[in-house]
C-alpha positions in Angstrom: 11.6 10.7 -26.3 14.4 10.1 -23.8 14.0 13.7 -22.7 10.3 13.2 -22.2 10.9 10.0 -20.3 13.3 11.5 -17.7 11.6 14.9 -17.3 8.2 13.9 -16.0 7.6 15.7 -12.8 3.8 16.0 -12.7 0.6 14.6 -14.1 -2.8 16.1 -15.0 -5.8 14.3 -13.6 -8.6 14.6 -16.2 -11.3 13.8 -13.6 -14.8 14.4 -14.8 -15.3 16.2 -18.1 -18.2 18.4 -17.0 -19.1 22.1 -17.2 -18.2 24.5 -14.4 -21.6 24.6 -12.7 -21.8 20.9 -12.6 -18.3 20.7 -11.2 -19.3 23.1 -8.4 -22.3 21.0 -7.7 -20.2 17.9 -7.5 -17.7 19.7 -5.3 -20.4 20.5 -2.8 -21.9 17.0 -2.8 -18.6 15.2 -2.6 -17.4 17.6 0.2 -20.6 16.7 2.1 -20.1 12.9 1.6 -16.4 13.3 2.6 -17.4 15.0 5.9 -20.1 12.3 6.5 -17.5 9.6 5.9 -15.0 11.1 8.4 -17.8 11.9 10.9 -19.5 8.5 10.7 -16.4 6.4 11.0 -15.1 8.7 13.7 -18.3 8.2 15.7 -18.0 4.4 15.3 -14.3 4.5 16.4 -15.1 6.8 19.3 -18.0 4.6 20.5 -15.8 1.5 20.4 -13.0 3.2 22.3 -15.2 4.7 25.0 -17.8 2.0 25.6 -16.3 -1.0 27.5 -19.2 -3.1 26.4 -17.9 -2.9 22.8 -14.4 -4.1 23.8 -14.9 -7.4 22.0 -13.1 -9.0 19.0 -16.0 -8.1 16.6 -15.8 -4.4 17.5 -12.0 -4.5 17.6 -12.0 -5.5 13.9 -14.8 -3.0 13.2 -12.6 -0.2 14.7 -9.8 -1.2 12.3 -12.3 -1.2 9.4 -13.3 2.4 10.4 -9.7 3.5 10.4 -9.1 2.0 7.0 -12.3 3.6 5.6 -11.2 7.0 6.8 -7.7 6.6 5.4 -9.2 5.2 2.2 -11.3 8.2 1.6 -8.5 10.6 2.6 -6.2 9.1 0.1 -8.4 10.0 -2.9 -11.2 12.5 -2.1 -9.1 15.6 -1.2 -7.3 15.5 -4.6 -10.6 14.9 -6.4 -12.1 18.0 -4.7 -9.0 20.0 -5.7 -9.5 18.9 -9.3 -13.1 19.9 -9.3 -12.1 23.5 -8.3 -9.0 23.7 -10.5 -9.3 21.1 -13.3 -5.9 22.0 -14.9 -4.0 22.0 -11.6 -1.3 19.2 -11.8 -0.3 16.7 -9.2 3.4 16.0 -8.7 4.9 12.7 -9.8 5.9 11.9 -6.2 2.4 12.9 -5.0 0.8 10.7 -7.6 2.9 7.7 -6.8 2.3 8.2 -3.1 -1.5 8.3 -3.7 -1.3 5.1 -5.7 0.6 3.4 -2.9 -1.8 4.6 -0.2 -4.9 3.7 -2.2 -3.6 0.1 -2.9 -2.5 -0.3 0.7 -5.8 0.6 2.3 -7.8 -1.3 -0.4 -5.8 -4.5 0.2 -6.0 -4.1 4.0 -9.8 -3.7 3.9 -10.2 -6.8 1.8 -8.2 -8.8 4.3 -10.0 -7.2 7.3 -13.4 -8.3 5.8 -12.1 -11.8 5.6 -10.9 -11.7 9.3 -14.3 -10.3 10.3 -16.1 -13.2 8.5 -13.8 -15.7 10.3 -14.8 -14.0 13.6 -18.5 -14.4 12.9 -17.9 -18.0 11.8 -16.3 -18.9 15.1 -18.9 -17.0 17.1 -21.8 -18.8 15.5 -20.3 -22.2 14.7 -18.2 -22.6 17.9 -19.8 -20.3 20.5 -18.5 -22.3 23.5 -14.9 -22.0 22.3 -15.2 -18.5 20.9 -13.2 -16.8 23.8 -10.4 -19.3 23.4 -10.1 -19.3 19.7 -10.6 -15.5 19.3 -8.2 -14.5 22.1 -6.9 -11.0 22.1 -3.5 -12.3 21.0 -5.1 -13.9 18.0 -7.2 -10.8 17.2 -4.1 -8.5 17.3 -2.2 -10.9 15.2 -4.9 -11.1 12.5 -5.3 -7.3 12.4 -1.6 -6.7 12.2 -1.2 -9.3 9.5 -4.0 -7.7 7.4 -2.2 -4.3 7.6 1.3 -5.8 6.9 0.1 -7.8 3.9 -1.9 -4.9 2.5 1.2 -2.6 2.6 3.6 -5.3 1.3 1.4 -6.1 -1.7 1.1 -2.4 -2.5 4.9 -2.1 -2.3 5.3 -4.8 -4.9 3.1 -2.8 -7.3 5.2 0.3 -6.5 8.5 -1.4 -7.1 7.3 -2.5 -10.5 5.8 0.9 -11.4 8.7 3.2 -10.5 11.3 2.0 -13.1 8.8 2.6 -16.0 9.5 5.5 -18.4 6.6 7.8 -19.1 5.9 9.9 -22.3 3.7 12.9 -22.7 1.0 14.0 -22.7 1.0 13.3 -18.9 -2.8 13.2 -18.6 -4.4 10.5 -16.4 -7.9 9.7 -17.4 -9.1 9.4 -13.8 -10.0 11.4 -10.7 -7.1 10.0 -8.8 -3.8 8.2 -9.6 -5.3 4.8 -10.3 -2.6 2.3 -11.2 -4.1 1.0 -14.5 -4.6 4.6 -15.7 -1.0 5.4 -14.9 0.3 2.3 -16.7 -1.5 3.5 -19.9 1.0 6.4 -20.0 4.1 4.3 -19.8 6.4 4.1 -22.8 7.4 0.5 -22.1 5.9 -3.0 -22.1 3.6 -3.1 -19.0 2.4 -6.7 -19.3 4.2 -7.6 -16.2 2.6 -4.8 -14.3 -0.9 -5.5 -15.6 -0.5 -9.2 -14.9 0.7 -8.4 -11.4 -2.4 -6.1 -10.9 -4.6 -9.0 -12.0 -2.8 -11.5 -9.8 -3.0 -9.1 -6.8 -6.7 -8.6 -7.4 -7.3 -12.4 -7.6 -5.3 -12.9 -4.4 -7.0 -10.3 -2.3 -10.5 -10.4 -4.0 -11.3 -13.8 -5.5 -9.6 -15.9 -2.9 -10.9 -14.0 0.1 -14.4 -13.7 -1.6 -14.5 -17.5 -1.9 -13.4 -18.0 1.7 -16.1 -15.6 2.9 -18.8 -17.4 0.9 -17.7 -20.7 2.4 -17.7 -19.2 5.9 -21.2 -18.0 5.5 -22.5 -21.3 4.1 -21.3 -22.9 7.3 -22.8 -20.0 9.3 -26.1 -20.4 7.5 -26.1 -24.2 8.3 -25.4 -23.5 11.9 -28.1 -20.8 12.2 -30.7 -23.1 10.7 -29.9 -25.7 13.4 -30.8 -23.1 16.1 -34.2 -24.1 17.6 -34.9 -20.7 19.3 -36.4 -18.1 16.9 -34.9 -15.4 19.0 -31.5 -16.9 18.9 -31.8 -17.4 15.2 -32.8 -13.8 14.7 -29.9 -12.6 16.8 -27.4 -14.7 14.8 -28.7 -13.3 11.6 -28.5 -9.7 12.8 -24.9 -10.1 13.9 -24.0 -11.2 10.3 -26.2 -9.0 8.2 -24.2 -5.8 8.6 -21.0 -7.6 7.6 -22.7 -9.2 4.6 -23.9 -5.8 3.4 -20.4 -4.2 3.7 -18.8 -7.3 2.1 -21.2 -7.3 -0.8 -20.7 -3.5 -1.6 -16.9 -3.6 -1.3 -16.2 -6.9 -3.1 -18.9 -6.4 -5.7 -17.5 -3.1 -7.1 -13.9 -4.2 -6.7 -14.3 -7.5 -8.5 -16.2 -5.9 -11.4 -13.5 -3.2 -11.7 -10.3 -5.3 -11.5 -11.2 -8.9 -12.2 -14.2 -8.5 -14.5 -14.1 -8.3 -18.3 -11.6 -5.7 -19.7 -10.3 -5.0 -16.2 -7.7 -2.7 -17.5 -10.1 -0.3 -19.1 -10.2 2.9 -17.1 -12.8 4.7 -19.2 -15.8 6.4 -17.7 -17.8 3.3 -16.7 -15.3 1.9 -14.3 -14.2 5.4 -13.3 -17.6 6.0 -11.9 -17.6 2.5 -10.4 -14.4 3.3 -8.6 -15.9 6.6 -7.4 -18.6 4.6 -5.7 -16.0 2.2 -4.4 -13.7 4.9 -2.9 -16.2 7.5 -1.8 -19.6 6.0 -1.1 -18.5 2.6 0.4 -16.5 4.3 3.3 -19.5 6.6 3.9 -22.1 3.8 3.9 -20.2 1.3 6.1 -20.7 3.2 9.4 -24.4 3.8 8.5 -24.9 0.1 7.9 -23.2 -0.9 11.1 -25.1 1.8 13.2 -28.5 1.3 11.7 -28.5 -2.5 11.6 -26.6 -3.1 14.9 -28.5 -2.9 18.2 -25.3 -2.8 20.3 -23.9 0.2 18.4 -27.2 2.0 18.6 -27.4 1.3 22.4 -23.8 2.5 22.8 -24.6 5.7 21.0 -27.8 6.2 23.1 -25.7 5.7 26.3 -23.2 8.2 25.2 -25.8 10.8 24.3 -27.6 10.3 27.6 -24.3 10.7 29.4 -23.6 14.0 27.6 -27.1 15.3 28.4 -26.7 14.4 32.1 
C-alpha cells in the first residue's frame, strides 16, 4: 500500500458511461456549447470595453463575471471533451490538482462577484442620489479585487489540505473533471477534515452570500414598490431581473450540490447537476444579460451599425 500511495502519477476520469455513438454526439453538443460560452462572454466583454456608455460600475462587475465564466468553462470543459474522445486517457496528478484548484478559485470568485453585483443594485435603487459617491471607482476596484483574492485563497486552503493525502488504486475518479469530493473518495486516509472544510467553504461562499443577496433584494423590492412612476418601477425591475436569473441558476445548483442532503455523494445525479453548473451556466449568463438588458442590446446594435458603415 505504501508503494501505491507514493507512486500515483495520474488519474482516470470515468466521465459518462455511454456507448461510443452517444459520446460522439455529446462531444459535438458540448463543443458547440463551449464555443457559444466563449463567444457570448467574449461579446459581452468586448461591448463593455469598447462602448463608453457601458463604463459604469454595473458593467464593470459584469465584465469580471464574463471573465470568470470563460475561465470557469475553460477549467473543466476541454478535459471533458478529451475524455469523450478518449475515455481511457488519463490525466496527470499535477494536472488534476491544478484543475481542482482552478475550478474552486473561479467558483468561489463568481459567488462573491454575484454578491458584489447585488450590493451595486441595492445602492443604485435604494440610494440613487448617493450612488456615484458610494460606488466610486476606487470602491468598485476594491470589491472586484477582493472577490478574486478571497476566491483564490479559499481554493488554496482546500489545496493545502488535499496535497498531503495518500491515494490508493484504482485511481479512477467518478466524474467528468477533478471534482474535490470525488478525489477525496480515493484517499487512503481520514478525510473528515477535508470534507468538513468543503462544507464550511460552501456555507461561507454560498449560504452566507445567498442570505445577504436575499436581504438586499427584499430592500430593493420595498424601494421599487415605493416608486410612483410606472416607467421608473419597470426600469428598476429590469435592471435587477438579469442578475436575479443568473443568481438563481448559479446558487441553486451549487447549494443543492454542496450543501444539500448527502453533499459528498458524487454519483450520477450530482455529476449531471455539476455539468449544468459548469457548462450551461456560463453559456446562459451572457444570453440572459443580452436578451433582458436594453443597454447591452443597444450597445450591440451600435457596434453592428458601426461595422456596417
